[in-house]
N, CA, C and O atoms as a Tripos MOL2 file, in Angstrom:
@<TRIPOS>MOLECULE
protein
  260   259    65     0     0
PROTEIN
NO_CHARGES

@<TRIPOS>ATOM
      1 N          -2.0320  -19.8140   -8.5510 N.3       1 ARG1
      2 CA         -1.0820  -19.8170   -9.6530 C.3       1 ARG1
      3 C          -1.3660  -18.7100  -10.6560 C.2       1 ARG1
      4 O          -0.4470  -18.1890  -11.2890 O.2       1 ARG1
      5 N          -2.6270  -18.3510  -10.8000 N.am      2 LYS2
      6 CA         -2.9850  -17.3240  -11.7660 C.3       2 LYS2
      7 C          -2.4220  -15.9690  -11.3650 C.2       2 LYS2
      8 O          -2.1560  -15.1370  -12.2320 O.2       2 LYS2
      9 N          -2.2350  -15.7300  -10.0810 N.am      3 LEU3
     10 CA         -1.7890  -14.4270   -9.5940 C.3       3 LEU3
     11 C          -0.2950  -14.3570   -9.3130 C.2       3 LEU3
     12 O           0.2010  -13.3050   -8.9080 O.2       3 LEU3
     13 N           0.4270  -15.4370   -9.5160 N.am      4 ILE4
     14 CA          1.8540  -15.4760   -9.1900 C.3       4 ILE4
     15 C           2.6380  -14.3790   -9.9250 C.2       4 ILE4
     16 O           3.6340  -13.8810   -9.4000 O.2       4 ILE4
     17 N           2.2070  -14.0060  -11.1100 N.am      5 PHE5
     18 CA          2.8600  -12.9560  -11.8770 C.3       5 PHE5
     19 C           2.8400  -11.6260  -11.1280 C.2       5 PHE5
     20 O           3.7490  -10.8110  -11.2810 O.2       5 PHE5
     21 N           1.8060  -11.4080  -10.3210 N.am      6 TYR6
     22 CA          1.6440  -10.1420   -9.6080 C.3       6 TYR6
     23 C           2.3070  -10.1360   -8.2350 C.2       6 TYR6
     24 O           2.3360   -9.0960   -7.5780 O.2       6 TYR6
     25 N           2.8280  -11.2490   -7.7940 N.am      7 CYS7
     26 CA          3.4570  -11.3470   -6.4730 C.3       7 CYS7
     27 C           4.8730  -10.7810   -6.5130 C.2       7 CYS7
     28 O           5.6070  -10.9700   -7.4830 O.2       7 CYS7
     29 N           5.2400  -10.0840   -5.4420 N.am      8 ARG8
     30 CA          6.5760   -9.5090   -5.3220 C.3       8 ARG8
     31 C           7.1030   -9.7760   -3.9250 C.2       8 ARG8
     32 O           6.3490   -9.7460   -2.9530 O.2       8 ARG8
     33 N           8.3720  -10.0330   -3.8280 N.am      9 SER9
     34 CA          9.0140  -10.1530   -2.5220 C.3       9 SER9
     35 C           9.2840   -8.7570   -1.9930 C.2       9 SER9
     36 O           9.5430   -7.8310   -2.7620 O.2       9 SER9
     37 N           9.2220   -8.6120   -0.6910 N.am     10 ILE10
     38 CA          9.5560   -7.3310   -0.0900 C.3      10 ILE10
     39 C          10.6700   -7.5440    0.9200 C.2      10 ILE10
     40 O          10.8040   -8.6230    1.4970 O.2      10 ILE10
     41 N          11.4650   -6.5080    1.1270 N.am     11 ASP11
     42 CA         12.5400   -6.6340    2.0960 C.3      11 ASP11
     43 C          12.0810   -6.1200    3.4590 C.2      11 ASP11
     44 O          11.0090   -5.5280    3.5880 O.2      11 ASP11
     45 N          12.8830   -6.3490    4.4370 N.am     12 LYS12
     46 CA         12.5530   -5.9820    5.8090 C.3      12 LYS12
     47 C          12.3370   -4.4800    5.9570 C.2      12 LYS12
     48 O          11.4420   -4.0580    6.6890 O.2      12 LYS12
     49 N          13.1360   -3.6720    5.2800 N.am     13 ASP13
     50 CA         13.0010   -2.2150    5.3790 C.3      13 ASP13
     51 C          11.6340   -1.7370    4.8910 C.2      13 ASP13
     52 O          11.0210   -0.8680    5.5120 O.2      13 ASP13
     53 N          11.1580   -2.2990    3.7880 N.am     14 LEU14
     54 CA          9.8500   -1.9200    3.2790 C.3      14 LEU14
     55 C           8.7520   -2.3400    4.2520 C.2      14 LEU14
     56 O           7.7800   -1.6090    4.4400 O.2      14 LEU14
     57 N           8.8950   -3.4970    4.8630 N.am     15 LEU15
     58 CA          7.9180   -3.9530    5.8400 C.3      15 LEU15
     59 C           7.8860   -3.0280    7.0520 C.2      15 LEU15
     60 O           6.8130   -2.7050    7.5620 O.2      15 LEU15
     61 N           9.0440   -2.6090    7.5050 N.am     16 ILE16
     62 CA          9.1180   -1.6940    8.6460 C.3      16 ILE16
     63 C           8.4820   -0.3490    8.3020 C.2      16 ILE16
     64 O           7.7330    0.2040    9.1070 O.2      16 ILE16
     65 N           8.7740    0.1830    7.1100 N.am     17 LYS17
     66 CA          8.1610    1.4460    6.6740 C.3      17 LYS17
     67 C           6.6380    1.3090    6.5970 C.2      17 LYS17
     68 O           5.9050    2.2340    6.9480 O.2      17 LYS17
     69 N           6.1790    0.1600    6.1400 N.am     18 SER18
     70 CA          4.7380   -0.0860    6.0280 C.3      18 SER18
     71 C           4.0730   -0.1310    7.3990 C.2      18 SER18
     72 O           2.9880    0.4210    7.5850 O.2      18 SER18
     73 N           4.7150   -0.7810    8.3440 N.am     19 LEU19
     74 CA          4.1680   -0.8400    9.6960 C.3      19 LEU19
     75 C           4.1310    0.5420   10.3380 C.2      19 LEU19
     76 O           3.1850    0.8770   11.0510 O.2      19 LEU19
     77 N           5.1640    1.3410   10.0820 N.am     20 LYS20
     78 CA          5.1930    2.7070   10.6010 C.3      20 LYS20
     79 C           4.0830    3.5420    9.9560 C.2      20 LYS20
     80 O           3.3920    4.2910   10.6460 O.2      20 LYS20
     81 N           3.9120    3.4160    8.6460 N.am     21 PHE21
     82 CA          2.8440    4.1230    7.9370 C.3      21 PHE21
     83 C           1.4800    3.7360    8.5140 C.2      21 PHE21
     84 O           0.6280    4.5960    8.7360 O.2      21 PHE21
     85 N           1.2820    2.4620    8.7500 N.am     22 ARG22
     86 CA          0.0140    1.9890    9.3130 C.3      22 ARG22
     87 C          -0.2140    2.5680   10.7040 C.2      22 ARG22
     88 O          -1.3210    2.9980   11.0270 O.2      22 ARG22
     89 N           0.8240    2.5790   11.5190 N.am     23 GLU23
     90 CA          0.7170    3.1310   12.8640 C.3      23 GLU23
     91 C           0.4530    4.6370   12.8240 C.2      23 GLU23
     92 O          -0.3580    5.1440   13.5990 O.2      23 GLU23
     93 N           1.1290    5.3490   11.9330 N.am     24 ASP24
     94 CA          0.9400    6.8000   11.7970 C.3      24 ASP24
     95 C          -0.4630    7.1560   11.3070 C.2      24 ASP24
     96 O          -0.9390    8.2700   11.5280 O.2      24 ASP24
     97 N          -1.1150    6.2140   10.6490 N.am     25 ASN25
     98 CA         -2.4550    6.4420   10.1110 C.3      25 ASN25
     99 C          -3.4690    5.5020   10.7640 C.2      25 ASN25
    100 O          -4.3820    4.9980   10.1100 O.2      25 ASN25
    101 N          -3.2920    5.2850   12.0350 N.am     26 LYS26
    102 CA         -4.1100    4.3380   12.7910 C.3      26 LYS26
    103 C          -5.6090    4.6430   12.6770 C.2      26 LYS26
    104 O          -6.4260    3.7240   12.6250 O.2      26 LYS26
    105 N          -5.9670    5.9250   12.6370 N.am     27 ARG27
    106 CA         -7.3850    6.3080   12.5870 C.3      27 ARG27
    107 C          -8.0790    5.8060   11.3160 C.2      27 ARG27
    108 O          -9.3040    5.6830   11.2860 O.2      27 ARG27
    109 N          -7.2940    5.5130   10.2600 N.am     28 ASP28
    110 CA         -7.8660    5.0270    9.0060 C.3      28 ASP28
    111 C          -8.1080    3.5230    8.9980 C.2      28 ASP28
    112 O          -8.7150    2.9930    8.0680 O.2      28 ASP28
    113 N          -7.6300    2.8320   10.0410 N.am     29 ASN29
    114 CA         -7.8390    1.3890   10.1820 C.3      29 ASN29
    115 C          -7.3790    0.6180    8.9340 C.2      29 ASN29
    116 O          -8.1260   -0.1950    8.3900 O.2      29 ASN29
    117 N          -6.1540    0.8790    8.4940 N.am     30 LEU30
    118 CA         -5.5940    0.2440    7.3020 C.3      30 LEU30
    119 C          -5.1600   -1.1870    7.6060 C.2      30 LEU30
    120 O          -4.6770   -1.4800    8.6990 O.2      30 LEU30
    121 N          -5.3370   -2.0610    6.6400 N.am     31 SER31
    122 CA         -4.8070   -3.4130    6.7900 C.3      31 SER31
    123 C          -3.3020   -3.3830    6.5080 C.2      31 SER31
    124 O          -2.8060   -2.4770    5.8390 O.2      31 SER31
    125 N          -2.6020   -4.3560    7.0110 N.am     32 ILE32
    126 CA         -1.1590   -4.4270    6.7570 C.3      32 ILE32
    127 C          -0.9150   -4.6330    5.2590 C.2      32 ILE32
    128 O           0.0700   -4.1300    4.7170 O.2      32 ILE32
    129 N          -1.7990   -5.3660    4.5940 N.am     33 PHE33
    130 CA         -1.6440   -5.6050    3.1600 C.3      33 PHE33
    131 C          -1.7710   -4.3140    2.3570 C.2      33 PHE33
    132 O          -1.0040   -4.0820    1.4220 O.2      33 PHE33
    133 N          -2.7340   -3.4800    2.7220 N.am     34 ASP34
    134 CA         -2.8900   -2.1850    2.0440 C.3      34 ASP34
    135 C          -1.6860   -1.2880    2.3060 C.2      34 ASP34
    136 O          -1.2020   -0.6100    1.4000 O.2      34 ASP34
    137 N          -1.2100   -1.2860    3.5340 N.am     35 ALA35
    138 CA         -0.0530   -0.4530    3.8780 C.3      35 ALA35
    139 C           1.1810   -0.8830    3.0930 C.2      35 ALA35
    140 O           1.9020   -0.0400    2.5590 O.2      35 ALA35
    141 N           1.4250   -2.1790    3.0220 N.am     36 VAL36
    142 CA          2.5800   -2.6860    2.2690 C.3      36 VAL36
    143 C           2.4370   -2.3470    0.7900 C.2      36 VAL36
    144 O           3.3950   -1.8970    0.1610 O.2      36 VAL36
    145 N           1.2580   -2.5570    0.2350 N.am     37 ALA37
    146 CA          1.0470   -2.2820   -1.1900 C.3      37 ALA37
    147 C           1.2400   -0.7950   -1.4990 C.2      37 ALA37
    148 O           1.8380   -0.4440   -2.5160 O.2      37 ALA37
    149 N           0.7370    0.0720   -0.6280 N.am     38 TYR38
    150 CA          0.8750    1.5050   -0.8480 C.3      38 TYR38
    151 C           2.3390    1.9410   -0.7730 C.2      38 TYR38
    152 O           2.8110    2.6710   -1.6440 O.2      38 TYR38
    153 N           3.0530    1.5060    0.2480 N.am     39 ILE39
    154 CA          4.4610    1.8780    0.3960 C.3      39 ILE39
    155 C           5.2860    1.2830   -0.7450 C.2      39 ILE39
    156 O           6.1890    1.9420   -1.2600 O.2      39 ILE39
    157 N           4.9900    0.0600   -1.1400 N.am     40 TYR40
    158 CA          5.6820   -0.5580   -2.2750 C.3      40 TYR40
    159 C           5.4780    0.2880   -3.5310 C.2      40 TYR40
    160 O           6.4290    0.5660   -4.2620 O.2      40 TYR40
    161 N           4.2410    0.6930   -3.7740 N.am     41 ALA41
    162 CA          3.9360    1.5170   -4.9570 C.3      41 ALA41
    163 C           4.6820    2.8470   -4.8960 C.2      41 ALA41
    164 O           5.2300    3.2960   -5.9030 O.2      41 ALA41
    165 N           4.7070    3.4750   -3.7330 N.am     42 GLN42
    166 CA          5.4020    4.7510   -3.5770 C.3      42 GLN42
    167 C           6.8910    4.6140   -3.8790 C.2      42 GLN42
    168 O           7.4630    5.4440   -4.5860 O.2      42 GLN42
    169 N           7.5070    3.5840   -3.3520 N.am     43 GLU43
    170 CA          8.9500    3.4110   -3.5180 C.3      43 GLU43
    171 C           9.3410    2.9660   -4.9240 C.2      43 GLU43
    172 O          10.4870    3.1420   -5.3360 O.2      43 GLU43
    173 N           8.4040    2.4000   -5.6490 N.am     44 ASN44
    174 CA          8.6940    1.9180   -7.0010 C.3      44 ASN44
    175 C           8.0550    2.7840   -8.0790 C.2      44 ASN44
    176 O           7.9730    2.3880   -9.2420 O.2      44 ASN44
    177 N           7.6010    3.9840   -7.6770 N.am     45 LYS45
    178 CA          7.0250    4.9580   -8.6000 C.3      45 LYS45
    179 C           5.8910    4.3610   -9.4300 C.2      45 LYS45
    180 O           5.8020    4.5620  -10.6410 O.2      45 LYS45
    181 N           5.0310    3.6220   -8.7350 N.am     46 CYS46
    182 CA          3.8460    3.0290   -9.3480 C.3      46 CYS46
    183 C           2.6140    3.7490   -8.8150 C.2      46 CYS46
    184 O           2.6640    4.3990   -7.7720 O.2      46 CYS46
    185 N           1.5290    3.6270   -9.5290 N.am     47 ILE47
    186 CA          0.2580    4.1600   -9.0570 C.3      47 ILE47
    187 C          -0.4350    3.0630   -8.2570 C.2      47 ILE47
    188 O          -0.5460    1.9230   -8.7090 O.2      47 ILE47
    189 N          -0.8940    3.4180   -7.0800 N.am     48 PHE48
    190 CA         -1.6260    2.4920   -6.2140 C.3      48 PHE48
    191 C          -3.1090    2.6370   -6.5420 C.2      48 PHE48
    192 O          -3.7020    3.6900   -6.3070 O.2      48 PHE48
    193 N          -3.7000    1.5850   -7.0800 N.am     49 VAL49
    194 CA         -5.1050    1.6070   -7.4760 C.3      49 VAL49
    195 C          -5.9210    0.9240   -6.3920 C.2      49 VAL49
    196 O          -5.6530   -0.2210   -6.0270 O.2      49 VAL49
    197 N          -6.9250    1.6400   -5.8770 N.am     50 THR50
    198 CA         -7.7320    1.1000   -4.8020 C.3      50 THR50
    199 C          -9.1080    1.7320   -4.7750 C.2      50 THR50
    200 O          -9.3390    2.7850   -5.3700 O.2      50 THR50
    201 N         -10.0060    1.0810   -4.0830 N.am     51 GLY51
    202 CA        -11.3320    1.6250   -3.8350 C.3      51 GLY51
    203 C         -11.5250    1.9230   -2.3630 C.2      51 GLY51
    204 O         -12.6280    2.2560   -1.9300 O.2      51 GLY51
    205 N         -10.4540    1.8050   -1.5930 N.am     52 ASP52
    206 CA        -10.5010    2.0490   -0.1500 C.3      52 ASP52
    207 C         -10.5420    3.5510    0.1240 C.2      52 ASP52
    208 O          -9.6410    4.2890   -0.2750 O.2      52 ASP52
    209 N         -11.5880    3.9900    0.8030 N.am     53 GLU53
    210 CA        -11.7790    5.4130    1.0990 C.3      53 GLU53
    211 C         -10.5960    6.0310    1.8390 C.2      53 GLU53
    212 O         -10.3440    7.2270    1.6910 O.2      53 GLU53
    213 N          -9.8730    5.2560    2.6220 N.am     54 ALA54
    214 CA         -8.7430    5.7750    3.4010 C.3      54 ALA54
    215 C          -7.6270    6.3110    2.5040 C.2      54 ALA54
    216 O          -6.7990    7.1040    2.9520 O.2      54 ALA54
    217 N          -7.6030    5.8850    1.2490 N.am     55 PHE55
    218 CA         -6.5500    6.2990    0.3320 C.3      55 PHE55
    219 C          -7.0250    7.3400   -0.6870 C.2      55 PHE55
    220 O          -6.2450    7.7610   -1.5400 O.2      55 PHE55
    221 N          -8.2580    7.7480   -0.6120 N.am     56 ARG56
    222 CA         -8.8720    8.6030   -1.6370 C.3      56 ARG56
    223 C          -8.0380    9.8320   -2.0000 C.2      56 ARG56
    224 O          -7.8740   10.1100   -3.1880 O.2      56 ARG56
    225 N          -7.5170   10.5630   -1.0540 N.am     57 ASN57
    226 CA         -6.8220   11.8200   -1.3430 C.3      57 ASN57
    227 C          -5.3100   11.7520   -1.1260 C.2      57 ASN57
    228 O          -4.6810   12.7820   -0.8820 O.2      57 ASN57
    229 N          -4.7400   10.6050   -1.2070 N.am     58 ARG58
    230 CA         -3.2980   10.4600   -1.0140 C.3      58 ARG58
    231 C          -2.5560   10.5740   -2.3420 C.2      58 ARG58
    232 O          -3.1050   10.2920   -3.4070 O.2      58 ARG58
    233 N          -1.3120   10.9890   -2.2510 N.am     59 ASN59
    234 CA         -0.4660   11.0990   -3.4440 C.3      59 ASN59
    235 C          -0.2100    9.7170   -4.0310 C.2      59 ASN59
    236 O          -0.0350    8.7370   -3.3070 O.2      59 ASN59
    237 N          -0.1910    9.6640   -5.3500 N.am     60 GLY60
    238 CA          0.1480    8.4310   -6.0390 C.3      60 GLY60
    239 C          -0.9590    7.3840   -6.0410 C.2      60 GLY60
    240 O          -0.7020    6.2040   -6.2780 O.2      60 GLY60
    241 N          -2.1930    7.8180   -5.7760 N.am     61 VAL61
    242 CA         -3.3170    6.8670   -5.7090 C.3      61 VAL61
    243 C          -4.3130    7.1610   -6.8170 C.2      61 VAL61
    244 O          -4.6690    8.3130   -7.0630 O.2      61 VAL61
    245 N          -4.7480    6.1250   -7.4680 N.am     62 ARG62
    246 CA         -5.8780    6.2390   -8.4050 C.3      62 ARG62
    247 C          -7.0450    5.5480   -7.7100 C.2      62 ARG62
    248 O          -7.0760    4.3260   -7.5660 O.2      62 ARG62
    249 N          -7.9900    6.3570   -7.2900 N.am     63 PHE63
    250 CA         -9.1470    5.8550   -6.5430 C.3      63 PHE63
    251 C         -10.2400    5.4710   -7.5200 C.2      63 PHE63
    252 O         -10.6700    6.2900   -8.3330 O.2      63 PHE63
    253 N         -10.6940    4.2200   -7.4420 N.am     64 ILE64
    254 CA        -11.7550    3.7230   -8.3080 C.3      64 ILE64
    255 C         -12.7740    3.0350   -7.4230 C.2      64 ILE64
    256 O         -12.4490    2.0850   -6.7120 O.2      64 ILE64
    257 N         -13.9780    3.5050   -7.4660 N.am     65 LYS65
    258 CA        -15.0430    2.8890   -6.6730 C.3      65 LYS65
    259 C         -15.7840    1.8990   -7.5010 C.2      65 LYS65
    260 O         -16.7240    1.2680   -7.0160 O.2      65 LYS65
@<TRIPOS>BOND
     1     1     2 1
     2     2     3 1
     3     3     4 2
     4     3     5 am
     5     5     6 1
     6     6     7 1
     7     7     8 2
     8     7     9 am
     9     9    10 1
    10    10    11 1
    11    11    12 2
    12    11    13 am
    13    13    14 1
    14    14    15 1
    15    15    16 2
    16    15    17 am
    17    17    18 1
    18    18    19 1
    19    19    20 2
    20    19    21 am
    21    21    22 1
    22    22    23 1
    23    23    24 2
    24    23    25 am
    25    25    26 1
    26    26    27 1
    27    27    28 2
    28    27    29 am
    29    29    30 1
    30    30    31 1
    31    31    32 2
    32    31    33 am
    33    33    34 1
    34    34    35 1
    35    35    36 2
    36    35    37 am
    37    37    38 1
    38    38    39 1
    39    39    40 2
    40    39    41 am
    41    41    42 1
    42    42    43 1
    43    43    44 2
    44    43    45 am
    45    45    46 1
    46    46    47 1
    47    47    48 2
    48    47    49 am
    49    49    50 1
    50    50    51 1
    51    51    52 2
    52    51    53 am
    53    53    54 1
    54    54    55 1
    55    55    56 2
    56    55    57 am
    57    57    58 1
    58    58    59 1
    59    59    60 2
    60    59    61 am
    61    61    62 1
    62    62    63 1
    63    63    64 2
    64    63    65 am
    65    65    66 1
    66    66    67 1
    67    67    68 2
    68    67    69 am
    69    69    70 1
    70    70    71 1
    71    71    72 2
    72    71    73 am
    73    73    74 1
    74    74    75 1
    75    75    76 2
    76    75    77 am
    77    77    78 1
    78    78    79 1
    79    79    80 2
    80    79    81 am
    81    81    82 1
    82    82    83 1
    83    83    84 2
    84    83    85 am
    85    85    86 1
    86    86    87 1
    87    87    88 2
    88    87    89 am
    89    89    90 1
    90    90    91 1
    91    91    92 2
    92    91    93 am
    93    93    94 1
    94    94    95 1
    95    95    96 2
    96    95    97 am
    97    97    98 1
    98    98    99 1
    99    99   100 2
   100    99   101 am
   101   101   102 1
   102   102   103 1
   103   103   104 2
   104   103   105 am
   105   105   106 1
   106   106   107 1
   107   107   108 2
   108   107   109 am
   109   109   110 1
   110   110   111 1
   111   111   112 2
   112   111   113 am
   113   113   114 1
   114   114   115 1
   115   115   116 2
   116   115   117 am
   117   117   118 1
   118   118   119 1
   119   119   120 2
   120   119   121 am
   121   121   122 1
   122   122   123 1
   123   123   124 2
   124   123   125 am
   125   125   126 1
   126   126   127 1
   127   127   128 2
   128   127   129 am
   129   129   130 1
   130   130   131 1
   131   131   132 2
   132   131   133 am
   133   133   134 1
   134   134   135 1
   135   135   136 2
   136   135   137 am
   137   137   138 1
   138   138   139 1
   139   139   140 2
   140   139   141 am
   141   141   142 1
   142   142   143 1
   143   143   144 2
   144   143   145 am
   145   145   146 1
   146   146   147 1
   147   147   148 2
   148   147   149 am
   149   149   150 1
   150   150   151 1
   151   151   152 2
   152   151   153 am
   153   153   154 1
   154   154   155 1
   155   155   156 2
   156   155   157 am
   157   157   158 1
   158   158   159 1
   159   159   160 2
   160   159   161 am
   161   161   162 1
   162   162   163 1
   163   163   164 2
   164   163   165 am
   165   165   166 1
   166   166   167 1
   167   167   168 2
   168   167   169 am
   169   169   170 1
   170   170   171 1
   171   171   172 2
   172   171   173 am
   173   173   174 1
   174   174   175 1
   175   175   176 2
   176   175   177 am
   177   177   178 1
   178   178   179 1
   179   179   180 2
   180   179   181 am
   181   181   182 1
   182   182   183 1
   183   183   184 2
   184   183   185 am
   185   185   186 1
   186   186   187 1
   187   187   188 2
   188   187   189 am
   189   189   190 1
   190   190   191 1
   191   191   192 2
   192   191   193 am
   193   193   194 1
   194   194   195 1
   195   195   196 2
   196   195   197 am
   197   197   198 1
   198   198   199 1
   199   199   200 2
   200   199   201 am
   201   201   202 1
   202   202   203 1
   203   203   204 2
   204   203   205 am
   205   205   206 1
   206   206   207 1
   207   207   208 2
   208   207   209 am
   209   209   210 1
   210   210   211 1
   211   211   212 2
   212   211   213 am
   213   213   214 1
   214   214   215 1
   215   215   216 2
   216   215   217 am
   217   217   218 1
   218   218   219 1
   219   219   220 2
   220   219   221 am
   221   221   222 1
   222   222   223 1
   223   223   224 2
   224   223   225 am
   225   225   226 1
   226   226   227 1
   227   227   228 2
   228   227   229 am
   229   229   230 1
   230   230   231 1
   231   231   232 2
   232   231   233 am
   233   233   234 1
   234   234   235 1
   235   235   236 2
   236   235   237 am
   237   237   238 1
   238   238   239 1
   239   239   240 2
   240   239   241 am
   241   241   242 1
   242   242   243 1
   243   243   244 2
   244   243   245 am
   245   245   246 1
   246   246   247 1
   247   247   248 2
   248   247   249 am
   249   249   250 1
   250   250   251 1
   251   251   252 2
   252   251   253 am
   253   253   254 1
   254   254   255 1
   255   255   256 2
   256   255   257 am
   257   257   258 1
   258   258   259 1
   259   259   260 2
@<TRIPOS>SUBSTRUCTURE
     1 ARG1         2 RESIDUE 1 A ARG
     2 LYS2         6 RESIDUE 1 A LYS
     3 LEU3        10 RESIDUE 1 A LEU
     4 ILE4        14 RESIDUE 1 A ILE
     5 PHE5        18 RESIDUE 1 A PHE
     6 TYR6        22 RESIDUE 1 A TYR
     7 CYS7        26 RESIDUE 1 A CYS
     8 ARG8        30 RESIDUE 1 A ARG
     9 SER9        34 RESIDUE 1 A SER
    10 ILE10       38 RESIDUE 1 A ILE
    11 ASP11       42 RESIDUE 1 A ASP
    12 LYS12       46 RESIDUE 1 A LYS
    13 ASP13       50 RESIDUE 1 A ASP
    14 LEU14       54 RESIDUE 1 A LEU
    15 LEU15       58 RESIDUE 1 A LEU
    16 ILE16       62 RESIDUE 1 A ILE
    17 LYS17       66 RESIDUE 1 A LYS
    18 SER18       70 RESIDUE 1 A SER
    19 LEU19       74 RESIDUE 1 A LEU
    20 LYS20       78 RESIDUE 1 A LYS
    21 PHE21       82 RESIDUE 1 A PHE
    22 ARG22       86 RESIDUE 1 A ARG
    23 GLU23       90 RESIDUE 1 A GLU
    24 ASP24       94 RESIDUE 1 A ASP
    25 ASN25       98 RESIDUE 1 A ASN
    26 LYS26      102 RESIDUE 1 A LYS
    27 ARG27      106 RESIDUE 1 A ARG
    28 ASP28      110 RESIDUE 1 A ASP
    29 ASN29      114 RESIDUE 1 A ASN
    30 LEU30      118 RESIDUE 1 A LEU
    31 SER31      122 RESIDUE 1 A SER
    32 ILE32      126 RESIDUE 1 A ILE
    33 PHE33      130 RESIDUE 1 A PHE
    34 ASP34      134 RESIDUE 1 A ASP
    35 ALA35      138 RESIDUE 1 A ALA
    36 VAL36      142 RESIDUE 1 A VAL
    37 ALA37      146 RESIDUE 1 A ALA
    38 TYR38      150 RESIDUE 1 A TYR
    39 ILE39      154 RESIDUE 1 A ILE
    40 TYR40      158 RESIDUE 1 A TYR
    41 ALA41      162 RESIDUE 1 A ALA
    42 GLN42      166 RESIDUE 1 A GLN
    43 GLU43      170 RESIDUE 1 A GLU
    44 ASN44      174 RESIDUE 1 A ASN
    45 LYS45      178 RESIDUE 1 A LYS
    46 CYS46      182 RESIDUE 1 A CYS
    47 ILE47      186 RESIDUE 1 A ILE
    48 PHE48      190 RESIDUE 1 A PHE
    49 VAL49      194 RESIDUE 1 A VAL
    50 THR50      198 RESIDUE 1 A THR
    51 GLY51      202 RESIDUE 1 A GLY
    52 ASP52      206 RESIDUE 1 A ASP
    53 GLU53      210 RESIDUE 1 A GLU
    54 ALA54      214 RESIDUE 1 A ALA
    55 PHE55      218 RESIDUE 1 A PHE
    56 ARG56      222 RESIDUE 1 A ARG
    57 ASN57      226 RESIDUE 1 A ASN
    58 ARG58      230 RESIDUE 1 A ARG
    59 ASN59      234 RESIDUE 1 A ASN
    60 GLY60      238 RESIDUE 1 A GLY
    61 VAL61      242 RESIDUE 1 A VAL
    62 ARG62      246 RESIDUE 1 A ARG
    63 PHE63      250 RESIDUE 1 A PHE
    64 ILE64      254 RESIDUE 1 A ILE
    65 LYS65      258 RESIDUE 1 A LYS
């Protein structure tokens, strides 16, 4: 319940784009959750904040270790 404010519904198109992104970056071993969050952030002009090394040099990412 504490995190419900941060939850967002996604549509089928965003899920498909996320799966394609994950497949295109298979060598990075991305989780589906990371892929969805990254694509969601890109499409909504948000900064994707992560500590995952696979995202370190990508556009729109604020990398925090």
